[in-house]
MIMI-103984 format. One record per residue (C-alpha): residue number from 0; residue in one letter; x, y, z. Coordinates in Angstrom, 2 decimals, m for minus. Layout:
+-----+----+---------+---------+---------+
|   i | aa |    east |   north |      up |
+-----+----+---------+---------+---------+
| NUM |  A |       X |       Y |       Z |
...
+-----+----+---------+---------+---------+
END
This chain:
+-----+----+---------+---------+---------+
|   i | aa |    east |   north |      up |
+-----+----+---------+---------+---------+
|   0 |  X |   m0.01 |    0.00 |   m0.02 |
|   1 |  X |    1.40 |    3.36 |   m0.84 |
|   2 |  X |    2.29 |    5.94 |    1.81 |
|   3 |  X |   m0.38 |    8.31 |    0.45 |
|   4 |  X |   m3.06 |    5.69 |    0.88 |
|   5 |  X |   m1.88 |    4.82 |    4.37 |
|   6 |  X |   m2.00 |    8.51 |    5.41 |
|   7 |  X |   m5.50 |    8.85 |    4.01 |
|   8 |  X |   m6.73 |    5.77 |    5.93 |
|   9 |  X |   m5.03 |    7.03 |    9.17 |
|  10 |  X |   m6.61 |   10.45 |    8.76 |
|  11 |  X |  m10.06 |    9.03 |    8.16 |
|  12 |  X |   m9.82 |    6.58 |   11.06 |
|  13 |  X |   m8.62 |    9.36 |   13.40 |
|  14 |  X |  m11.63 |   11.39 |   12.39 |
|  15 |  X |  m14.24 |    8.59 |   12.66 |
|  16 |  X |  m13.05 |    6.24 |   15.46 |
|  17 |  X |  m13.65 |    8.78 |   18.31 |
|  18 |  X |  m17.23 |    9.07 |   17.24 |
|  19 |  X |  m17.77 |    5.36 |   17.67 |
|  20 |  X |  m16.04 |    4.83 |   21.04 |
|  21 |  X |  m19.22 |    5.09 |   23.11 |
|  22 |  X |  m21.64 |    3.68 |   20.59 |
|  23 |  X |  m19.82 |    0.37 |   19.94 |
|  24 |  X |  m20.04 |   m1.06 |   23.51 |
|  25 |  X |  m23.35 |    0.59 |   24.28 |
|  26 |  X |  m25.30 |   m0.18 |   21.16 |
|  27 |  X |  m23.57 |   m2.79 |   18.97 |
|  28 |  X |  m21.39 |   m5.20 |   21.03 |
|  29 |  X |  m22.69 |   m8.77 |   20.95 |
|  30 |  X |  m25.94 |   m7.84 |   19.18 |
|  31 |  X |  m27.27 |  m10.59 |   16.80 |
|  32 |  X |  m27.79 |   m9.54 |   13.22 |
|  33 |  X |  m29.38 |  m11.14 |   10.15 |
|  34 |  X |  m28.54 |   m9.91 |    6.65 |
|  35 |  X |  m30.04 |  m10.12 |    3.19 |
|  36 |  X |  m28.09 |   m8.38 |    0.36 |
|  37 |  X |  m26.48 |   m8.78 |   m3.02 |
|  38 |  X |  m23.14 |  m10.63 |   m2.82 |
|  39 |  X |  m21.12 |   m7.41 |   m3.30 |
|  40 |  X |  m22.80 |   m5.49 |   m0.51 |
|  41 |  X |  m22.98 |   m8.59 |    1.68 |
|  42 |  X |  m19.16 |   m8.79 |    2.09 |
|  43 |  X |  m18.94 |   m5.23 |    3.32 |
|  44 |  X |  m21.91 |   m5.61 |    5.64 |
|  45 |  X |  m20.47 |   m8.72 |    7.19 |
|  46 |  X |  m17.14 |   m6.89 |    7.72 |
|  47 |  X |  m18.73 |   m3.82 |    9.10 |
|  48 |  X |  m21.09 |   m5.72 |   11.55 |
|  49 |  X |  m18.15 |   m7.75 |   12.82 |
|  50 |  X |  m16.00 |   m4.60 |   13.23 |
|  51 |  X |  m18.80 |   m3.06 |   15.34 |
|  52 |  X |  m18.80 |   m6.28 |   17.57 |
|  53 |  X |  m22.04 |   m7.61 |   16.28 |
|  54 |  X |  m22.62 |  m11.30 |   15.71 |
|  55 |  X |  m23.94 |  m12.23 |   12.16 |
|  56 |  X |  m26.15 |  m15.25 |   12.66 |
|  57 |  X |  m27.97 |  m15.61 |    9.31 |
|  58 |  X |  m27.34 |  m14.31 |    5.83 |
|  59 |  X |  m29.23 |  m14.56 |    2.54 |
|  60 |  X |  m27.30 |  m13.65 |   m0.59 |
|  61 |  X |  m29.45 |  m12.31 |   m3.52 |
|  62 |  X |  m27.51 |  m13.34 |   m6.44 |
|  63 |  X |  m26.04 |  m16.34 |   m8.29 |
|  64 |  X |  m23.58 |  m18.76 |   m6.82 |
|  65 |  X |  m20.76 |  m17.65 |   m9.19 |
|  66 |  X |  m20.90 |  m14.10 |   m7.77 |
|  67 |  X |  m20.15 |  m15.24 |   m4.29 |
|  68 |  X |  m16.44 |  m14.85 |   m3.54 |
|  69 |  X |  m14.37 |  m17.00 |   m1.26 |
|  70 |  X |  m13.94 |  m13.98 |    1.06 |
|  71 |  X |  m17.76 |  m13.83 |    1.50 |
|  72 |  X |  m17.95 |  m17.56 |    2.27 |
|  73 |  X |  m15.22 |  m17.10 |    4.94 |
|  74 |  X |  m17.00 |  m14.13 |    6.60 |
|  75 |  X |  m20.54 |  m15.62 |    6.42 |
|  76 |  X |  m22.30 |  m17.22 |    9.37 |
|  77 |  X |  m23.14 |  m20.89 |    9.24 |
|  78 |  X |  m26.63 |  m20.05 |    8.13 |
|  79 |  X |  m25.68 |  m18.80 |    4.62 |
|  80 |  X |  m28.19 |  m18.97 |    1.85 |
|  81 |  X |  m27.25 |  m18.33 |   m1.76 |
|  82 |  X |  m29.70 |  m18.00 |   m4.60 |
|  83 |  X |  m32.37 |  m19.55 |   m2.48 |
|  84 |  X |  m36.09 |  m18.91 |   m2.42 |
|  85 |  X |  m37.33 |  m16.46 |    0.17 |
|  86 |  X |  m39.32 |  m19.18 |    1.92 |
|  87 |  X |  m35.99 |  m20.99 |    2.56 |
|  88 |  X |  m34.65 |  m17.89 |    4.29 |
|  89 |  X |  m37.90 |  m17.57 |    6.23 |
|  90 |  X |  m37.54 |  m21.16 |    7.57 |
|  91 |  X |  m33.95 |  m20.52 |    8.45 |
|  92 |  X |  m34.99 |  m17.34 |   10.30 |
|  93 |  X |  m37.48 |  m19.41 |   12.25 |
|  94 |  X |  m34.63 |  m21.66 |   13.39 |
|  95 |  X |  m32.36 |  m18.62 |   14.12 |
|  96 |  X |  m35.02 |  m16.96 |   16.21 |
|  97 |  X |  m35.20 |  m13.35 |   17.23 |
|  98 |  X |  m32.27 |  m11.16 |   16.41 |
|  99 |  X |  m31.43 |   m7.62 |   17.44 |
| 100 |  X |  m31.34 |   m6.26 |   13.89 |
| 101 |  X |  m32.18 |   m7.39 |   10.38 |
| 102 |  X |  m30.52 |   m5.59 |    7.52 |
| 103 |  X |  m32.34 |   m6.36 |    4.31 |
| 104 |  X |  m33.83 |   m4.77 |    1.19 |
| 105 |  X |  m37.57 |   m4.51 |    0.82 |
| 106 |  X |  m37.80 |   m8.10 |   m0.54 |
| 107 |  X |  m36.30 |   m9.27 |    2.69 |
| 108 |  X |  m38.81 |   m7.16 |    4.67 |
| 109 |  X |  m41.68 |   m8.57 |    2.59 |
| 110 |  X |  m40.47 |  m12.08 |    3.39 |
| 111 |  X |  m40.07 |  m11.87 |    7.18 |
| 112 |  X |  m41.63 |   m8.53 |    8.21 |
| 113 |  X |  m40.75 |   m7.54 |   11.76 |
| 114 |  X |  m41.24 |  m11.03 |   13.11 |
| 115 |  X |  m37.65 |  m11.58 |   14.06 |
| 116 |  X |  m36.56 |   m8.07 |   15.05 |
| 117 |  X |  m36.32 |   m4.50 |   13.68 |
| 118 |  X |  m35.52 |   m4.27 |    9.93 |
| 119 |  X |  m33.19 |   m1.76 |    8.57 |
| 120 |  X |  m34.00 |   m1.36 |    4.93 |
| 121 |  X |  m30.83 |   m1.34 |    2.73 |
| 122 |  X |  m30.27 |   m2.13 |   m0.81 |
| 123 |  X |  m32.43 |   m2.44 |   m3.91 |
| 124 |  X |  m35.42 |   m2.35 |   m3.98 |
| 125 |  X |  m35.95 |    0.11 |   m1.18 |
| 126 |  X |  m39.56 |    1.25 |   m0.78 |
| 127 |  X |  m39.59 |    2.66 |    2.77 |
| 128 |  X |  m36.17 |    4.47 |    2.79 |
| 129 |  X |  m35.49 |    7.38 |    0.48 |
| 130 |  X |  m32.29 |    9.47 |    0.22 |
| 131 |  X |  m33.38 |   12.99 |   m0.40 |
| 132 |  X |  m30.05 |   14.35 |    0.70 |
| 133 |  X |  m26.56 |   13.05 |   m0.20 |
| 134 |  X |  m26.09 |    9.97 |    1.88 |
| 135 |  X |  m23.23 |    7.70 |    0.69 |
| 136 |  X |  m23.07 |    4.03 |    1.51 |
| 137 |  X |  m19.45 |    3.34 |    0.35 |
| 138 |  X |  m16.11 |    4.46 |    1.83 |
| 139 |  X |  m15.48 |    5.82 |    5.32 |
| 140 |  X |  m18.31 |    8.39 |    5.15 |
| 141 |  X |  m20.67 |    5.70 |    3.78 |
| 142 |  X |  m19.80 |    3.39 |    6.59 |
| 143 |  X |  m20.42 |    6.09 |    9.09 |
| 144 |  X |  m23.81 |    6.72 |    7.56 |
| 145 |  X |  m24.82 |    3.12 |    7.79 |
| 146 |  X |  m23.49 |    2.82 |   11.36 |
| 147 |  X |  m25.69 |    5.82 |   12.31 |
| 148 |  X |  m28.77 |    4.20 |   10.72 |
| 149 |  X |  m28.04 |    0.91 |   12.44 |
| 150 |  X |  m27.66 |    2.65 |   15.89 |
| 151 |  X |  m30.83 |    4.62 |   15.33 |
| 152 |  X |  m32.74 |    1.46 |   14.54 |
| 153 |  X |  m31.33 |   m0.41 |   17.62 |
| 154 |  X |  m31.89 |    2.58 |   19.93 |
| 155 |  X |  m35.46 |    2.99 |   18.57 |
| 156 |  X |  m36.13 |   m0.56 |   19.67 |
| 157 |  X |  m34.71 |    0.21 |   23.11 |
| 158 |  X |  m37.12 |    3.19 |   23.39 |
| 159 |  X |  m40.09 |    1.09 |   22.24 |
| 160 |  X |  m39.23 |   m1.60 |   24.80 |
| 161 |  X |  m39.04 |    1.11 |   27.54 |
| 162 |  X |  m35.39 |    0.41 |   28.30 |
| 163 |  X |  m32.99 |    2.95 |   29.65 |
| 164 |  X |  m31.07 |    5.37 |   27.70 |
| 165 |  X |  m27.50 |    4.55 |   26.84 |
| 166 |  X |  m25.28 |    5.18 |   29.83 |
| 167 |  X |  m22.00 |    5.73 |   27.96 |
| 168 |  X |  m23.44 |    8.29 |   25.54 |
| 169 |  X |  m21.67 |   11.63 |   25.76 |
| 170 |  X |  m23.79 |   14.17 |   27.51 |
| 171 |  X |  m24.39 |   17.60 |   25.91 |
| 172 |  X |  m22.67 |   20.34 |   27.85 |
| 173 |  X |  m25.10 |   22.46 |   29.88 |
| 174 |  X |  m26.40 |   25.46 |   28.08 |
| 175 |  X |  m24.80 |   28.79 |   29.23 |
| 176 |  X |  m27.08 |   30.96 |   31.32 |
| 177 |  X |  m29.15 |   33.54 |   29.58 |
| 178 |  X |  m27.65 |   37.03 |   29.69 |
| 179 |  X |  m30.53 |   39.31 |   30.69 |
| 180 |  X |  m29.94 |   42.90 |   29.72 |
| 181 |  X |  m32.12 |   45.77 |   30.63 |
+-----+----+---------+---------+---------+
END
């Protein structure tokens, strides 16, 4: 790797890692995740979820067998489905049971609904998520965008369940007192 590329990576990590220090142990660590995506997106999602300390427990690849690289097979959980019918994934999810988060396109949501945990819609087709502003999904900034969406979905479930707020979240500094002038 060239020195220029290494400097770029170091600079980006120095910028992003401090933002993740509280959220990884508080929101992501040891959470079970199920994934449905095309083979090219799946590899990155498996890497990202593992980097966050999540445990991928089920994965359905939308695509043909020949598009699944050896790297994806190594990263995938034991419950890996390739080019299978949605019903096969549904049966597998029934065996997997409830997870903390499902990341899937709209076809995945149509197959399992919210029966196994909250669903973060990602990929094509996407009927319930629309990017009206620039919101990358690739690169360092794209990873940060996806991490934010995943955290929001997990924290929303915590709120719905009536659980406490994150304890390690940085607190906002108190507002300065109002200056009253006469």
